[in-house]
PLY file of the C-alpha trace (Angstrom):
ply
format ascii 1.0
element vertex 728
property float x
property float y
property float z
element edge 727
property int vertex1
property int vertex2
end_header
49.00 135.87 6.16
48.06 132.76 4.21
45.25 133.45 1.51
43.76 130.55 -0.79
42.78 131.39 -3.75
40.04 129.23 -5.05
39.46 130.78 -8.48
42.89 129.95 -9.29
44.14 127.30 -6.99
47.11 129.32 -5.34
48.39 129.46 -1.79
50.07 132.34 -0.93
52.26 132.85 2.30
52.68 136.56 3.21
55.20 137.68 5.60
55.44 141.46 6.05
58.09 141.91 3.31
57.90 138.87 1.33
55.60 136.25 -0.62
56.02 132.65 -0.90
53.36 131.10 -3.51
52.69 127.51 -4.69
49.60 125.98 -6.95
48.61 122.40 -7.82
48.32 122.35 -11.53
45.96 120.02 -13.55
48.01 116.83 -12.93
47.84 117.48 -9.37
51.93 118.22 -9.22
52.36 121.04 -6.66
54.13 123.59 -8.47
56.42 126.39 -6.43
55.30 129.68 -8.13
57.48 132.13 -6.25
59.79 133.42 -3.33
60.69 136.72 -3.04
59.75 140.26 -2.20
56.07 140.93 -1.21
53.56 140.71 -3.89
49.76 141.14 -3.68
47.26 139.41 -6.12
49.33 137.89 -8.29
49.03 134.28 -10.09
52.43 133.76 -10.83
52.29 130.05 -12.25
52.13 132.42 -15.53
55.54 132.46 -15.54
56.22 128.76 -15.93
56.88 127.82 -19.32
56.58 124.52 -20.94
58.79 123.20 -24.08
59.74 119.85 -25.29
62.96 119.02 -23.62
65.25 116.03 -24.62
65.72 113.14 -22.20
62.87 115.05 -20.17
60.23 112.49 -20.07
56.52 112.97 -19.08
54.00 111.59 -17.02
51.84 108.34 -18.27
48.82 110.24 -17.90
50.09 112.75 -20.84
50.19 109.79 -23.23
52.56 109.58 -26.08
52.27 113.06 -28.08
52.56 116.07 -25.37
56.34 115.68 -24.94
56.14 119.42 -23.36
55.03 118.74 -19.89
58.13 116.88 -17.51
58.50 116.64 -14.09
62.44 117.36 -14.80
61.54 120.99 -15.96
58.78 122.20 -13.53
59.65 123.87 -10.14
58.18 121.53 -7.25
57.20 122.16 -3.66
58.59 118.51 -3.01
60.64 116.71 -5.66
59.55 113.09 -6.51
61.62 110.15 -6.80
62.26 107.65 -9.63
59.46 109.44 -12.14
60.94 111.46 -14.20
62.41 114.21 -12.30
66.29 113.62 -12.56
67.30 116.63 -10.35
67.76 116.08 -6.44
64.61 114.09 -4.98
63.42 115.56 -1.38
62.40 111.89 -0.58
63.33 108.35 -1.12
60.91 105.36 -0.57
61.82 101.77 -1.09
58.68 100.00 -1.83
57.93 96.53 -0.97
58.94 95.16 -4.30
62.36 96.66 -3.93
61.50 99.89 -6.14
62.36 103.56 -5.40
59.33 105.24 -6.64
57.27 107.81 -5.28
54.87 109.90 -7.37
53.43 112.60 -4.95
50.40 114.77 -6.15
48.35 117.24 -4.29
45.61 115.57 -2.23
44.28 118.70 -0.67
44.97 121.57 1.86
44.08 123.42 5.12
44.71 126.47 6.69
44.72 126.99 10.52
45.42 129.70 13.34
48.65 128.65 15.37
51.73 126.76 14.72
52.13 123.31 14.10
54.17 121.25 16.56
56.65 118.11 15.64
56.49 115.23 17.88
59.75 114.86 19.68
61.52 117.66 17.80
62.10 121.14 18.38
60.39 123.50 16.28
59.52 127.57 16.40
56.53 128.56 18.18
54.24 131.78 19.11
50.48 132.72 19.20
50.66 134.95 15.99
51.82 132.44 13.46
49.37 130.51 10.86
50.00 127.18 9.32
49.50 125.79 6.09
49.24 121.82 5.70
48.78 120.46 2.29
48.56 116.48 1.65
50.34 114.81 -1.13
49.65 111.12 -1.99
51.39 108.55 -4.19
47.94 106.70 -6.02
50.23 103.53 -6.69
51.64 102.79 -3.21
49.57 104.95 -0.54
52.15 107.04 0.42
51.38 110.23 1.86
53.47 113.50 2.67
52.11 116.14 4.48
53.83 119.56 4.14
53.88 121.83 6.83
54.36 125.58 6.57
54.23 128.04 9.44
54.04 131.91 8.68
55.57 134.22 11.15
54.63 137.20 9.42
56.22 140.11 11.52
59.82 138.37 11.69
59.50 137.41 7.72
59.85 133.81 8.72
58.79 131.10 6.97
59.21 127.52 8.40
58.91 124.10 6.41
58.43 120.31 7.89
57.29 117.16 6.43
55.38 114.16 7.92
55.51 110.69 5.80
52.79 108.39 6.40
52.58 104.93 4.97
48.64 105.08 3.89
49.22 101.60 2.24
49.10 98.19 2.84
53.27 97.01 2.44
56.03 98.19 4.88
57.86 101.11 3.15
61.67 101.89 3.99
62.51 105.82 3.70
65.91 106.17 2.44
66.20 109.60 2.25
63.59 112.42 3.87
64.32 116.35 3.42
62.74 118.68 5.24
62.16 121.34 2.48
62.81 121.61 -1.13
62.87 125.19 -2.84
63.10 125.52 -6.47
64.28 128.94 -8.10
63.75 130.17 -11.73
67.41 131.24 -12.49
70.58 129.86 -11.22
72.67 132.88 -10.97
73.45 133.19 -7.69
76.11 132.43 -5.23
75.88 129.47 -2.21
77.47 130.86 1.32
78.02 127.96 3.55
79.52 128.07 6.92
82.72 125.57 7.46
85.88 124.92 9.27
86.63 122.76 12.27
87.45 122.09 15.81
88.36 125.68 17.35
88.00 127.30 13.93
84.14 127.33 13.34
81.52 128.70 11.12
83.90 130.56 8.49
81.67 131.66 5.66
82.27 130.04 2.17
81.17 131.96 -0.59
81.16 130.54 -4.28
78.65 130.81 -7.55
76.65 127.95 -8.19
78.27 125.63 -10.83
76.38 123.15 -13.03
75.67 119.69 -10.96
75.65 119.55 -7.58
77.17 121.95 -4.48
76.45 120.41 -0.91
77.70 120.59 2.58
76.82 117.86 5.65
77.83 115.96 8.43
78.51 112.34 8.81
79.52 112.86 12.68
76.09 112.30 13.85
76.32 116.14 15.37
75.64 119.04 13.46
79.58 119.29 13.77
82.41 122.11 13.72
83.04 121.34 10.02
79.88 122.54 8.65
76.87 124.52 9.66
72.97 123.72 8.97
72.43 127.01 7.75
72.84 128.42 4.13
72.61 131.35 1.79
71.65 131.64 -1.49
72.21 134.75 -3.05
72.65 137.17 -6.05
76.35 137.57 -7.09
75.80 141.34 -6.12
74.15 140.83 -2.96
76.30 142.30 -0.30
75.95 143.14 3.34
73.20 145.95 3.29
71.65 145.24 -0.38
70.68 142.71 -2.62
68.26 139.73 -2.81
69.04 136.65 -0.35
67.38 133.49 1.21
68.98 131.83 4.39
67.89 128.56 5.44
68.53 126.99 9.03
67.74 123.48 9.86
66.41 122.82 13.10
68.57 119.21 13.73
71.42 118.30 15.90
72.72 115.41 14.06
74.15 114.25 10.68
72.51 116.61 7.98
73.07 117.32 4.47
72.24 120.65 2.18
72.55 120.38 -1.63
72.02 122.97 -4.38
71.77 121.55 -7.57
72.37 123.92 -11.10
70.32 122.01 -13.73
70.89 121.89 -17.26
67.98 124.33 -17.56
70.24 126.68 -15.59
67.45 126.59 -12.82
68.50 125.97 -9.14
67.24 123.57 -6.61
68.07 123.70 -2.47
67.34 120.74 -0.63
67.95 119.98 3.23
67.40 117.50 5.81
68.85 114.43 7.47
71.73 112.88 5.85
71.17 110.01 4.05
74.30 108.24 4.98
73.40 105.48 6.85
69.60 106.33 7.21
66.99 103.29 6.43
63.65 104.17 8.15
61.27 101.12 8.45
57.59 102.37 7.81
54.81 100.17 8.49
51.58 100.39 7.37
49.72 103.43 9.35
53.12 104.78 10.71
54.34 108.23 10.24
57.99 109.43 9.95
58.41 113.41 11.20
61.29 115.14 9.26
62.88 118.01 11.19
61.99 121.86 10.94
63.72 124.30 8.64
63.50 127.79 9.02
63.75 130.09 5.72
64.39 134.02 5.28
63.91 135.58 2.28
65.93 139.36 2.44
65.68 141.87 0.19
68.32 143.87 2.06
71.00 142.16 1.75
72.84 139.83 4.37
72.42 142.10 7.22
68.56 142.31 6.64
68.41 138.50 6.94
70.36 138.35 10.24
68.45 140.55 11.96
65.14 138.43 10.70
66.90 135.32 12.23
68.17 137.04 15.19
64.24 138.35 16.31
62.83 135.39 15.26
65.24 133.00 17.17
65.12 134.80 20.36
61.30 135.56 20.32
60.24 132.40 18.95
62.70 129.75 19.61
64.40 130.19 22.71
62.76 128.86 25.71
64.92 130.87 28.35
64.39 130.95 31.99
66.19 134.31 31.71
63.79 135.90 29.25
63.31 139.56 30.24
66.10 139.47 32.63
69.81 139.81 32.23
72.00 136.42 31.69
74.08 136.08 34.90
78.02 136.56 34.94
80.01 133.52 35.15
83.10 131.90 36.07
84.46 128.47 34.96
86.97 126.93 37.48
88.76 124.39 34.81
91.58 126.54 33.61
92.07 127.65 37.08
92.15 123.75 38.69
91.39 121.38 35.87
90.93 117.68 37.37
92.64 118.59 40.58
90.65 120.64 43.34
88.62 120.31 46.77
85.71 122.23 47.96
88.08 124.71 49.77
89.09 125.63 46.37
86.49 126.01 44.48
85.25 128.37 47.35
88.13 130.24 47.07
87.75 130.80 43.40
83.94 131.58 43.94
85.10 134.32 46.81
87.10 136.28 44.31
84.95 136.38 41.46
82.12 137.56 43.79
84.36 140.43 44.80
84.67 141.55 41.37
81.11 141.45 40.94
80.86 137.82 39.12
77.41 136.24 39.74
77.62 132.17 38.82
80.11 129.78 39.58
80.41 127.06 37.57
82.18 123.74 38.55
83.45 121.96 35.71
84.64 118.40 34.98
86.24 116.16 37.68
83.42 116.45 40.35
82.04 112.81 39.83
83.09 109.26 40.29
86.46 108.53 40.15
87.42 111.36 37.49
90.93 112.54 38.07
91.82 112.79 34.13
89.76 111.96 31.35
90.43 108.21 31.08
87.95 107.46 33.72
84.79 107.91 35.33
82.35 109.12 32.60
78.87 107.30 33.09
79.29 107.42 37.10
76.94 110.35 37.62
77.52 110.28 41.74
79.62 113.22 43.38
83.25 112.07 44.44
83.32 112.82 47.99
86.98 112.42 48.69
86.97 115.87 46.67
83.95 117.33 47.88
83.09 115.78 51.32
79.40 115.79 51.96
78.42 116.46 48.26
76.76 119.27 47.13
74.69 119.54 49.80
77.43 120.97 51.47
79.47 122.94 48.61
76.54 124.28 47.44
75.53 126.63 50.38
79.04 127.97 50.44
78.69 129.09 47.04
75.35 130.48 47.24
76.41 132.67 50.61
78.80 134.18 48.68
75.77 135.86 47.00
76.70 133.62 43.82
74.66 131.00 42.20
75.84 127.62 41.23
76.58 125.82 37.94
77.28 122.25 36.98
79.16 120.31 33.96
77.98 117.28 32.63
78.52 115.07 29.58
75.52 112.75 30.04
76.02 110.78 26.02
79.53 109.66 27.18
81.25 106.60 29.10
84.48 105.55 29.88
85.54 102.00 29.75
87.17 102.84 33.31
83.47 103.33 35.08
81.16 101.14 36.92
78.73 101.82 34.29
80.65 100.31 31.73
81.83 97.45 33.50
78.35 96.38 34.27
76.49 97.44 30.80
79.16 97.42 28.14
76.40 96.96 25.61
75.23 100.24 26.34
77.64 101.75 24.39
77.40 101.78 20.29
79.51 99.21 18.80
79.19 96.01 16.64
79.52 92.62 18.08
83.03 91.04 17.56
84.74 94.53 16.15
86.79 96.82 18.50
85.19 100.10 18.81
86.88 103.42 18.09
87.59 105.69 20.93
87.59 109.76 20.88
89.16 111.44 23.98
89.39 108.24 25.26
85.84 107.93 25.61
82.63 105.92 23.99
79.21 106.81 23.12
76.58 105.88 25.01
73.72 104.44 22.84
71.02 107.01 23.37
68.64 105.66 21.21
67.61 103.07 23.86
65.10 104.16 26.66
66.45 102.35 29.48
70.18 103.75 28.86
68.29 107.29 29.00
66.40 106.34 31.85
69.44 105.28 33.98
71.45 108.62 32.96
68.70 110.94 33.79
67.73 109.25 37.17
71.45 109.89 38.41
71.58 113.15 37.04
68.33 113.85 38.67
69.34 112.49 42.29
72.83 115.05 41.64
70.54 117.97 40.64
67.78 117.50 43.46
70.79 117.13 45.87
71.50 120.79 45.99
70.19 124.12 44.38
72.22 124.07 41.02
71.06 127.07 38.95
72.92 126.37 35.25
74.06 122.86 33.67
76.48 122.87 31.05
75.81 119.78 28.69
79.09 118.99 26.98
79.86 116.27 24.21
83.21 115.77 23.19
83.51 113.41 20.13
81.64 112.14 17.09
79.70 109.06 16.36
81.19 106.18 15.42
80.79 102.33 15.36
77.07 103.25 14.97
75.02 100.05 15.81
72.81 99.32 18.48
72.03 95.81 20.58
68.35 97.12 20.63
67.44 96.86 17.27
67.51 94.11 14.70
69.88 93.95 11.62
67.29 95.44 9.16
66.53 98.56 11.18
70.22 99.63 12.06
70.07 102.50 9.57
67.42 104.05 12.31
70.17 104.63 14.94
72.01 108.01 13.91
68.39 109.72 13.91
66.91 107.59 17.20
70.16 108.87 19.18
69.46 112.38 18.13
65.38 112.31 19.19
67.13 110.56 22.37
69.15 113.61 23.11
66.37 115.92 22.46
64.13 113.39 24.92
66.54 114.21 27.84
66.94 117.82 27.42
63.22 117.94 27.13
63.04 115.88 30.58
65.48 118.28 32.41
63.64 121.58 30.92
59.97 119.87 32.35
61.67 119.01 35.58
63.96 122.18 36.09
62.39 125.02 34.17
64.18 127.53 36.06
67.84 126.41 35.35
69.46 127.90 32.85
71.12 125.28 30.05
74.02 125.51 28.06
75.30 123.17 24.87
78.37 122.46 24.25
80.16 120.01 21.81
83.92 120.56 22.16
82.82 124.25 21.81
80.84 124.73 18.61
80.27 121.31 17.35
76.55 121.24 17.63
75.54 125.03 17.40
72.34 124.29 15.61
68.74 125.93 15.82
67.63 122.49 17.11
69.97 122.54 20.17
68.90 126.18 21.05
65.48 125.04 21.62
66.77 123.07 24.51
69.87 125.02 25.48
69.67 129.07 24.71
73.01 129.30 25.26
75.73 127.46 23.61
79.67 127.59 24.01
80.94 129.08 20.44
84.52 127.40 20.72
86.78 125.94 22.86
89.35 128.46 20.87
88.76 131.43 23.47
91.37 133.40 21.82
90.20 137.33 21.48
91.42 137.67 17.91
90.33 134.38 16.49
87.10 134.48 18.06
86.38 137.68 15.94
85.88 135.79 13.04
83.99 132.81 14.68
81.85 134.91 16.63
81.20 136.84 13.43
80.43 133.73 11.22
78.58 132.39 13.77
76.10 135.72 14.11
75.09 135.46 10.30
72.05 133.34 11.95
72.48 133.19 15.85
71.84 136.04 18.06
74.46 137.11 20.41
72.52 136.23 23.34
73.00 132.49 22.47
76.65 132.71 21.91
78.72 131.67 24.94
81.84 133.70 24.92
84.31 134.15 27.85
87.45 136.15 28.77
90.00 133.59 29.49
94.10 133.60 30.58
97.06 134.75 28.13
99.15 133.45 26.52
96.12 131.78 25.09
96.18 127.88 25.44
94.94 127.53 21.54
97.21 130.40 19.97
99.82 131.56 22.27
98.81 134.87 21.69
98.98 137.29 24.25
96.08 140.13 24.11
94.99 143.14 26.88
92.70 142.11 29.19
90.54 144.76 27.84
90.34 143.61 24.64
89.52 140.14 25.77
86.80 141.67 27.36
85.21 143.71 24.36
85.16 140.64 22.70
83.49 138.42 24.89
81.05 141.13 25.44
79.55 140.04 21.84
78.06 137.05 23.31
76.61 135.59 26.94
79.87 137.04 28.92
81.82 135.38 31.67
85.65 134.21 32.71
87.98 131.12 31.66
91.14 131.84 34.10
92.45 131.74 37.61
91.63 135.08 39.07
93.95 134.78 41.89
96.87 135.23 39.54
95.54 138.38 37.87
97.33 141.60 39.12
95.66 144.05 40.89
95.15 146.09 37.74
93.72 143.21 35.49
91.21 142.64 39.02
90.05 146.11 38.74
89.88 145.61 34.63
87.78 142.57 35.40
85.50 144.42 38.00
84.97 147.22 35.31
84.23 145.04 32.80
81.48 143.28 34.78
79.57 146.51 35.25
79.79 147.37 31.68
78.69 144.40 30.80
75.64 144.16 33.13
74.68 147.87 32.16
74.64 147.11 28.42
73.74 143.52 28.55
69.89 144.20 27.46
71.16 146.10 24.64
73.44 143.38 23.37
71.18 140.14 23.75
68.12 141.97 22.71
69.58 144.79 20.00
70.12 144.64 16.49
73.18 143.10 15.00
75.09 145.23 12.74
78.50 143.99 11.15
80.45 147.20 10.45
83.43 145.40 9.06
84.41 142.05 7.63
86.79 140.61 9.71
87.70 137.68 7.43
89.11 140.19 4.74
89.68 143.69 6.60
93.24 143.41 8.84
93.72 146.34 10.22
90.20 145.99 12.75
86.87 144.38 13.46
84.03 146.48 14.32
80.42 145.23 15.13
77.54 147.30 16.62
74.36 146.29 18.55
71.37 148.89 18.32
68.32 149.11 20.73
64.79 148.34 18.55
63.81 151.99 19.21
67.37 153.19 18.07
67.72 155.33 20.96
70.95 153.59 22.16
74.03 151.62 20.20
77.03 150.00 21.40
79.74 149.87 18.95
82.67 147.58 19.72
86.32 148.10 17.54
89.19 145.63 17.89
92.75 146.22 16.09
94.92 143.74 13.94
98.42 144.08 14.18
100.04 147.61 14.84
101.41 148.83 11.58
103.71 152.54 11.00
101.99 155.33 9.71
98.49 154.16 9.81
96.02 156.32 8.09
93.25 158.38 9.51
89.91 156.19 9.40
86.62 157.18 10.24
83.77 154.15 10.89
80.53 154.49 9.60
77.64 153.23 11.90
74.56 151.87 11.13
71.17 151.55 12.10
70.88 154.48 14.13
67.93 156.97 13.75
69.54 159.84 11.23
67.16 162.60 12.96
68.38 161.91 15.99
71.71 163.45 17.60
73.68 160.84 20.11
75.85 161.70 22.81
79.23 159.00 22.69
80.60 157.82 25.78
78.80 160.91 27.62
80.90 163.33 25.86
80.30 164.58 22.40
77.11 165.16 20.43
76.71 163.80 16.76
73.85 163.56 14.24
72.79 159.85 13.78
72.97 160.85 9.77
76.32 162.27 10.09
77.74 158.99 12.37
76.27 156.66 9.27
77.36 158.58 6.19
80.46 160.66 7.43
81.60 158.12 10.36
83.05 158.59 13.70
86.72 159.41 13.70
89.13 156.36 15.04
91.93 157.31 17.21
95.60 156.21 16.31
95.94 152.98 18.35
99.71 151.97 19.53
100.17 148.31 19.66
98.47 145.38 18.45
95.23 144.06 19.44
93.44 147.35 20.59
90.09 147.59 21.34
87.55 150.67 22.11
83.84 150.83 22.87
81.53 153.41 22.01
78.06 153.79 23.90
75.62 156.08 22.04
72.69 157.46 23.62
69.84 159.75 21.95
69.47 163.23 23.77
66.50 164.12 21.99
0 1
1 2
2 3
3 4
4 5
5 6
6 7
7 8
8 9
9 10
10 11
11 12
12 13
13 14
14 15
15 16
16 17
17 18
18 19
19 20
20 21
21 22
22 23
23 24
24 25
25 26
26 27
27 28
28 29
29 30
30 31
31 32
32 33
33 34
34 35
35 36
36 37
37 38
38 39
39 40
40 41
41 42
42 43
43 44
44 45
45 46
46 47
47 48
48 49
49 50
50 51
51 52
52 53
53 54
54 55
55 56
56 57
57 58
58 59
59 60
60 61
61 62
62 63
63 64
64 65
65 66
66 67
67 68
68 69
69 70
70 71
71 72
72 73
73 74
74 75
75 76
76 77
77 78
78 79
79 80
80 81
81 82
82 83
83 84
84 85
85 86
86 87
87 88
88 89
89 90
90 91
91 92
92 93
93 94
94 95
95 96
96 97
97 98
98 99
99 100
100 101
101 102
102 103
103 104
104 105
105 106
106 107
107 108
108 109
109 110
110 111
111 112
112 113
113 114
114 115
115 116
116 117
117 118
118 119
119 120
120 121
121 122
122 123
123 124
124 125
125 126
126 127
127 128
128 129
129 130
130 131
131 132
132 133
133 134
134 135
135 136
136 137
137 138
138 139
139 140
140 141
141 142
142 143
143 144
144 145
145 146
146 147
147 148
148 149
149 150
150 151
151 152
152 153
153 154
154 155
155 156
156 157
157 158
158 159
159 160
160 161
161 162
162 163
163 164
164 165
165 166
166 167
167 168
168 169
169 170
170 171
171 172
172 173
173 174
174 175
175 176
176 177
177 178
178 179
179 180
180 181
181 182
182 183
183 184
184 185
185 186
186 187
187 188
188 189
189 190
190 191
191 192
192 193
193 194
194 195
195 196
196 197
197 198
198 199
199 200
200 201
201 202
202 203
203 204
204 205
205 206
206 207
207 208
208 209
209 210
210 211
211 212
212 213
213 214
214 215
215 216
216 217
217 218
218 219
219 220
220 221
221 222
222 223
223 224
224 225
225 226
226 227
227 228
228 229
229 230
230 231
231 232
232 233
233 234
234 235
235 236
236 237
237 238
238 239
239 240
240 241
241 242
242 243
243 244
244 245
245 246
246 247
247 248
248 249
249 250
250 251
251 252
252 253
253 254
254 255
255 256
256 257
257 258
258 259
259 260
260 261
261 262
262 263
263 264
264 265
265 266
266 267
267 268
268 269
269 270
270 271
271 272
272 273
273 274
274 275
275 276
276 277
277 278
278 279
279 280
280 281
281 282
282 283
283 284
284 285
285 286
286 287
287 288
288 289
289 290
290 291
291 292
292 293
293 294
294 295
295 296
296 297
297 298
298 299
299 300
300 301
301 302
302 303
303 304
304 305
305 306
306 307
307 308
308 309
309 310
310 311
311 312
312 313
313 314
314 315
315 316
316 317
317 318
318 319
319 320
320 321
321 322
322 323
323 324
324 325
325 326
326 327
327 328
328 329
329 330
330 331
331 332
332 333
333 334
334 335
335 336
336 337
337 338
338 339
339 340
340 341
341 342
342 343
343 344
344 345
345 346
346 347
347 348
348 349
349 350
350 351
351 352
352 353
353 354
354 355
355 356
356 357
357 358
358 359
359 360
360 361
361 362
362 363
363 364
364 365
365 366
366 367
367 368
368 369
369 370
370 371
371 372
372 373
373 374
374 375
375 376
376 377
377 378
378 379
379 380
380 381
381 382
382 383
383 384
384 385
385 386
386 387
387 388
388 389
389 390
390 391
391 392
392 393
393 394
394 395
395 396
396 397
397 398
398 399
399 400
400 401
401 402
402 403
403 404
404 405
405 406
406 407
407 408
408 409
409 410
410 411
411 412
412 413
413 414
414 415
415 416
416 417
417 418
418 419
419 420
420 421
421 422
422 423
423 424
424 425
425 426
426 427
427 428
428 429
429 430
430 431
431 432
432 433
433 434
434 435
435 436
436 437
437 438
438 439
439 440
440 441
441 442
442 443
443 444
444 445
445 446
446 447
447 448
448 449
449 450
450 451
451 452
452 453
453 454
454 455
455 456
456 457
457 458
458 459
459 460
460 461
461 462
462 463
463 464
464 465
465 466
466 467
467 468
468 469
469 470
470 471
471 472
472 473
473 474
474 475
475 476
476 477
477 478
478 479
479 480
480 481
481 482
482 483
483 484
484 485
485 486
486 487
487 488
488 489
489 490
490 491
491 492
492 493
493 494
494 495
495 496
496 497
497 498
498 499
499 500
500 501
501 502
502 503
503 504
504 505
505 506
506 507
507 508
508 509
509 510
510 511
511 512
512 513
513 514
514 515
515 516
516 517
517 518
518 519
519 520
520 521
521 522
522 523
523 524
524 525
525 526
526 527
527 528
528 529
529 530
530 531
531 532
532 533
533 534
534 535
535 536
536 537
537 538
538 539
539 540
540 541
541 542
542 543
543 544
544 545
545 546
546 547
547 548
548 549
549 550
550 551
551 552
552 553
553 554
554 555
555 556
556 557
557 558
558 559
559 560
560 561
561 562
562 563
563 564
564 565
565 566
566 567
567 568
568 569
569 570
570 571
571 572
572 573
573 574
574 575
575 576
576 577
577 578
578 579
579 580
580 581
581 582
582 583
583 584
584 585
585 586
586 587
587 588
588 589
589 590
590 591
591 592
592 593
593 594
594 595
595 596
596 597
597 598
598 599
599 600
600 601
601 602
602 603
603 604
604 605
605 606
606 607
607 608
608 609
609 610
610 611
611 612
612 613
613 614
614 615
615 616
616 617
617 618
618 619
619 620
620 621
621 622
622 623
623 624
624 625
625 626
626 627
627 628
628 629
629 630
630 631
631 632
632 633
633 634
634 635
635 636
636 637
637 638
638 639
639 640
640 641
641 642
642 643
643 644
644 645
645 646
646 647
647 648
648 649
649 650
650 651
651 652
652 653
653 654
654 655
655 656
656 657
657 658
658 659
659 660
660 661
661 662
662 663
663 664
664 665
665 666
666 667
667 668
668 669
669 670
670 671
671 672
672 673
673 674
674 675
675 676
676 677
677 678
678 679
679 680
680 681
681 682
682 683
683 684
684 685
685 686
686 687
687 688
688 689
689 690
690 691
691 692
692 693
693 694
694 695
695 696
696 697
697 698
698 699
699 700
700 701
701 702
702 703
703 704
704 705
705 706
706 707
707 708
708 709
709 710
710 711
711 712
712 713
713 714
714 715
715 716
716 717
717 718
718 719
719 720
720 721
721 722
722 723
723 724
724 725
725 726
726 727
């Protein structure tokens, strides 16, 4: 609900449990007055104080005598640049005279039903939303900012976006555009970021805000394995189930920056948006630049409450999922069994074995196209290699379908091999400045997806493949970071647009696939989790979480990912042991339990499995099918912290009506004389009784407050699952 109080000039955004408020003051500065637990009927601008602060100057219109009013001390909705606020700016605009001055003042607001949409960018959607549009204008240059706020009342979600419009007569060059600015009175908070690297993604890092600026971001052209575009601000004492916290997720799959500044006056400013590195956007008179959307959640109930708000909103208001309302298929991928070396009969044999165990989707990985017998060649030539697959997909896919299985395909459209027909014909289609050698990543170069003709060529080639047979699923991969970022299609003074135009080009391709193949399930991937962000989820409702498939490493990777992103978006599979990344051996049962906290599938050669292992696979597949809706649609609870608890990791999925729950637990290394332990569950109805694994009855209150007794495990890396069903 959005309320405008004409009497005091406040705009107040209410969700079910939170309130967000702003107000334009007498000088037209749009002040941020409050974001926190729900309040009603208050003008909270009275909390803002004024004083003469040294080295914090005043706007010109106040004259020479009033030194108590300064942009440098006021909480703002969208901070200015170069005109007296010395904290983090939200936008920087280089004017025609070379100055970097932007003085944004309130010019009006409008409340309307429904959710705004963004041109060429992902955004949350839904019928029950309301939108607030606030206009700010620089009276000197004519630059205008339209601040957009979407309110999803039920899910406690507020979205932010901004459009910068050049209403002046001169061309402006945007040097920085943040999607939102959030000012807090008081900086006694912790910043939590999610960091790591390839095969060790999204480990939470928590530290108190120190004086100055703390930031994370990506210069890689993708959201990256190293830092995720999701951050949390919270009180020092905020824990899993108590305390106030604020989560912010950017819907953007390119280079980003999230910065928190603790100022000299002990307040805090958080900004987040496109990374300013190598960003410079030319905005001619009348043109508009649209920044990516960000999603904000304020939770009065700790980190777990924030997580569940994001999960519900992403599932219901962001994913365009062809499997909505039904279970995702259990898949098997042929990569570990064959790598590049296969023929049609080998693939059909793998599919036949998998189908006999209940697997439903066969995915043909790398090596099916062009002259692709290694990762040194073939990328860009999207035609079926008929030496491996005589008759193409037209011959292979019916054989897979005859087994009762769906068919999926791996692609990597953004890349090109130097040893390819495409590169030999169009070398200028790869990113790279003239006269300079290009850096390689995984023996491949990056196609210039900022160019329409490049995207059109790749899309038409893929379309011919997809139209040749019934393809139910594609995995879109991207296996290197961007370098040598220079486009032959843009003049020298516009090369600062390439990074962002590249991301828009990726979104354009994904949107075309969504439009032309609406029933096809798409999974995102970038060397695993290198582009796991809310923007990509708008196009690909599941993302391969990490190239690290070790079950024990996955406990932390998946836990960190699930702070924002729902289980149903997390690509997780059972792979072979010893594990390729760690060399660790874990029981098949344990690998299955871990993979069930995701989309579930297999990445191994089933022909090498023992009869006992195959029976375990059959049992796991059936268990997942029985519990998939609970896992994908239930509320998620972290029962332990796997980053610090070494004895075991445990998590829980609870149905929205609290009648069902699935508890999963994996132990660490075995120790002698282990203590007796009871696991306290969460989210149950304390007044109900629950049958555990079809046996004993326990009260919901007893399970939550006293706990469930754990067995004394023998051996390393053991696993157990508890299925709870209410009996009354």
